[in-house]
ZAMARGU-4260 file (C-alpha; in steps of 0.2 Angstrom, whole numbers, plus 5000, padded with zeros to 4 digits):
<rodrens>
0) 4899/5160/5041 | 4895/5143/5032 | 4900/5127/5041 | 4899/5108/5038 | 4890/5103/5055
5) 4889/5085/5061 | 4870/5082/5066 | 4870/5064/5071 | 4876/5047/5064 | 4880/5049/5045
10) 4872/5066/5045 | 4881/5082/5040 | 4873/5099/5036 | 4881/5113/5027 | 4873/5129/5034
15) 4875/5146/5042 | 4883/5147/5060 | 4889/5161/5071 | 4906/5169/5066 | 4920/5165/5078
20) 4928/5180/5087 | 4946/5182/5091 | 4949/5186/5109 | 4965/5191/5119 | 4979/5180/5114
25) 4970/5173/5099 | 4970/5175/5080 | 4956/5175/5068 | 4960/5163/5053 | 4952/5162/5036
30) 4952/5143/5033 | 4959/5138/5016 | 4961/5120/5018 | 4955/5107/5031 | 4957/5088/5030
35) 4945/5074/5034 | 4953/5063/5048 | 4949/5046/5053 | 4943/5053/5070 | 4931/5064/5060
40) 4924/5048/5052 | 4922/5039/5069 | 4912/5054/5074 | 4902/5054/5058 | 4898/5036/5061
45) 4892/5039/5079 | 4907/5030/5086 | 4914/5044/5097 | 4905/5049/5112 | 4918/5063/5114
50) 4910/5072/5099 | 4891/5074/5102 | 4881/5083/5089 | 4878/5096/5084 | 4897/5100/5081
55) 4908/5107/5068 | 4922/5093/5066 | 4939/5095/5057 | 4956/5099/5065 | 4968/5097/5050
60) 4969/5116/5045 | 4979/5129/5036 | 4974/5146/5033 | 4977/5165/5034 | 4977/5176/5049
65) 4965/5190/5047 | 4967/5206/5057 | 4979/5212/5070 | 4998/5214/5068 | 5000/5197/5059
70) 4987/5200/5046 | 4990/5190/5030 | 5002/5178/5038 | 4999/5160/5031 | 4999/5147/5045
75) 4995/5129/5049 | 4986/5125/5065 | 4991/5114/5079 | 4973/5110/5086 | 4979/5104/5103
80) 4977/5117/5116 | 4985/5112/5133 | 4985/5121/5149 | 5003/5125/5148 | 5007/5124/5167
85) 5005/5106/5172 | 5019/5093/5174 | 5016/5086/5157 | 5016/5103/5149 | 5031/5108/5158
90) 5041/5092/5153 | 5036/5095/5134 | 5023/5082/5134 | 5008/5093/5130 | 4999/5079/5122
95) 4995/5071/5138 | 4990/5087/5148 | 4975/5082/5158 | 4967/5098/5154 | 4970/5097/5135
100) 4957/5102/5123 | 4957/5099/5104 | 4946/5108/5091 | 4932/5098/5084 | 4928/5092/5102
105) 4918/5102/5115 | 4920/5115/5120 | 4930/5120/5104 | 4922/5119/5087 | 4932/5112/5073
110) 4938/5118/5056 | 4925/5112/5043 | 4920/5131/5042 | 4926/5147/5034 | 4933/5154/5049
115) 4942/5149/5065 | 4949/5157/5081 | 4964/5149/5089 | 4978/5154/5102 | 4992/5162/5093
120) 5004/5150/5101 | 4996/5136/5091 | 5000/5143/5074 | 5015/5139/5064 | 5020/5150/5050
125) 5019/5143/5032 | 5033/5149/5020 | 5029/5155/5002 | 5029/5140/4990 | 5020/5128/5001
130) 5001/5126/4997 | 4988/5127/5010 | 4984/5109/5005 | 5001/5103/5010 | 5002/5114/5025
135) 4986/5106/5032 | 4995/5089/5031 | 5006/5094/5046 | 4993/5088/5059 | 4990/5070/5053
140) 5008/5067/5048 | 5013/5074/5065 | 5003/5060/5073 | 5014/5048/5063 | 5030/5058/5066
145) 5027/5057/5085 | 5024/5038/5085 | 5039/5034/5074 | 5050/5045/5086 | 5044/5036/5101
150) 5046/5019/5093 | 5064/5023/5087 | 5068/5029/5104 | 5062/5013/5112 | 5072/5003/5100
155) 5088/5012/5104 | 5096/4999/5115 | 5089/4984/5105 | 5098/4985/5089 | 5089/5000/5081
160) 5077/4999/5066 | 5081/4994/5048 | 5064/4986/5043 | 5047/4993/5048 | 5029/4990/5044
165) 5015/5003/5043 | 4998/4996/5045 | 4985/5006/5035 | 4986/5016/5019 | 4977/5032/5024
170) 4986/5048/5029 | 4992/5041/5046 | 4999/5025/5039 | 5007/5033/5024 | 5013/5047/5035
175) 5021/5034/5046 | 5030/5027/5031 | 5036/5044/5026 | 5041/5048/5043 | 5050/5032/5045
180) 5061/5035/5030 | 5063/5054/5035 | 5070/5047/5052 | 5082/5035/5044 | 5073/5018/5042
185) 5077/5012/5025 | 5066/4997/5022 | 5047/5001/5025 | 5032/4992/5020 | 5014/4997/5021
190) 5000/4984/5023 | 4983/4990/5016 | 4967/4979/5014 | 4958/4991/5001 | 4964/4986/4983
195) 4960/5003/4976 | 4970/5012/4990 | 4984/4999/4988 | 4986/5002/4969 | 4986/5021/4972
200) 5000/5020/4985 | 5010/5008/4975 | 5008/5016/4958 | 5005/5035/4963 | 5016/5036/4978
205) 5030/5024/4975 | 5027/5014/4991 | 5030/4996/4995 | 5012/4990/4998 | 5005/4973/5002
210) 4988/4966/5007 | 4987/4958/5024 | 4987/4940/5018 | 5003/4944/5008 | 5013/4946/5023
215) 5024/4930/5022 | 5034/4928/5038 | 5029/4933/5056 | 5041/4942/5067 | 5051/4951/5053
220) 5049/4970/5058 | 5059/4980/5070 | 5046/4993/5072 | 5027/4991/5068 | 5016/5007/5067
225) 4997/5003/5068 | 4988/5018/5061 | 4971/5009/5061 | 4968/5002/5078 | 4956/4988/5075
230) 4958/4970/5083 | 4963/4963/5066 | 4977/4976/5064 | 4983/4974/5082 | 4984/4955/5078
235) 4995/4959/5063 | 5006/4970/5073 | 5009/4958/5087 | 5013/4944/5075 | 5024/4955/5064
240) 5035/4963/5077 | 5052/4954/5079 | 5058/4948/5096 | 5063/4963/5105 | 5054/4974/5093
245) 5042/4988/5096 | 5024/4992/5091 | 5019/5010/5091 | 5000/5011/5091 | 4991/5026/5085
250) 4974/5020/5078 | 4958/5022/5088 | 4947/5010/5078 | 4941/5000/5092 | 4946/4998/5110
255) 4950/4980/5113 | 4956/4964/5105 | 4969/4958/5094 | 4985/4958/5103 | 4994/4941/5106
260) 5000/4945/5124 | 5008/4928/5126 | 5020/4931/5111 | 5023/4949/5116 | 5028/4943/5133
265) 5039/4929/5128 | 5047/4939/5115 | 5049/4955/5125 | 5040/4966/5112 | 5036/4983/5118
270) 5019/4991/5115 | 5018/5010/5115 | 5001/5019/5115 | 5004/5036/5106 | 4992/5051/5106
275) 4994/5066/5094 | 5011/5074/5096 | 5020/5086/5106 | 5022/5105/5101 | 5040/5101/5095
280) 5034/5086/5085 | 5021/5097/5076 | 5035/5110/5072 | 5047/5097/5066 | 5034/5089/5055
285) 5030/5106/5048 | 5048/5109/5044 | 5050/5092/5036 | 5035/5096/5025 | 5043/5113/5020
290) 5060/5106/5017 | 5054/5092/5006 | 5060/5078/5018 | 5042/5070/5017 | 5042/5070/4998
295) 5030/5079/4986 | 5014/5076/4996 | 5004/5075/4981 | 4992/5061/4987 | 4978/5073/4991
300) 4961/5074/4983 | 4952/5091/4985 | 4933/5095/4986 | 4923/5110/4991 | 4918/5111/5009
305) 4900/5112/5003 | 4902/5095/4995 | 4909/5088/5012 | 4894/5077/5015 | 4897/5068/4999
310) 4915/5066/5003 | 4911/5057/5019 | 4899/5046/5011 | 4913/5041/4998 | 4925/5037/5011
315) 4912/5027/5020 | 4909/5017/5005 | 4928/5014/5002 | 4927/5023/4985 | 4942/5035/4988
320) 4959/5030/4982 | 4969/5045/4989 | 4974/5044/5007 | 4968/5061/5011 | 4953/5072/5006
325) 4955/5090/5009 | 4940/5102/5009 | 4941/5120/5004 | 4929/5133/5010
</rodrens>
């Protein structure tokens, strides 16, 4: 099969690789759509030691089961493969299973390819009328859905959430804004530094979007979701959370810096690190896509998998307005 393979920092090669084989308890999937994630960009730039080259990246996938009793079934893929037996898994927190694996990280190759083999339990059926492009958004939005759920749970005994801030205008930040509204928060603002992306979100997606320097008053948001994870965005988060508020942190941009620990301590601001999603979060997100709770999800740009290297370069250069690029084999 053809695959887009990460060969080293800022180097991707589209070439033939071995076909995957479906074993016991797994299904062979013909990939129809696969999104470029921020973590794929981190790997592409050489910033993720967990993803050494050569490696097939990509974990935001929708496709069709090929062969076996479910042949022809359209599915979206939960890329997180837990052990299923540890205390975390048994308590429904599969995302923090100590033995968890995720495709696009050794030993599991990713989805920038024509085919993929996955455990049957990781596949969520996609109904007729939902495009593969939309179905592939289940994974990134599930990260946001999970963070929002945890943030709202933490706010439960401190007055709840009426006003929230999502930091970052990519799929995670926009996904957070959509998840916040779907989970009952009425007043949601996105902060985005790229003017091209900012205009797209405001004019094309109907979102309330501001630049970082346009945030007028500190301490005004009940819940802040940082979908970027750099020192500068954590600085915004720790300034903008209200006393008693919550910061839900998703982004993995850099490991240290930014938080105003003194203010967070004096104002009893809760910080929650959030990683991926539980199995239930993933299924809830997929259902929210299917029933329209997350809106039209028409903020996608599509390109051929064979043009994937150029797509990565365009994202790197800040030239992409759409929050998500989907590659199609």
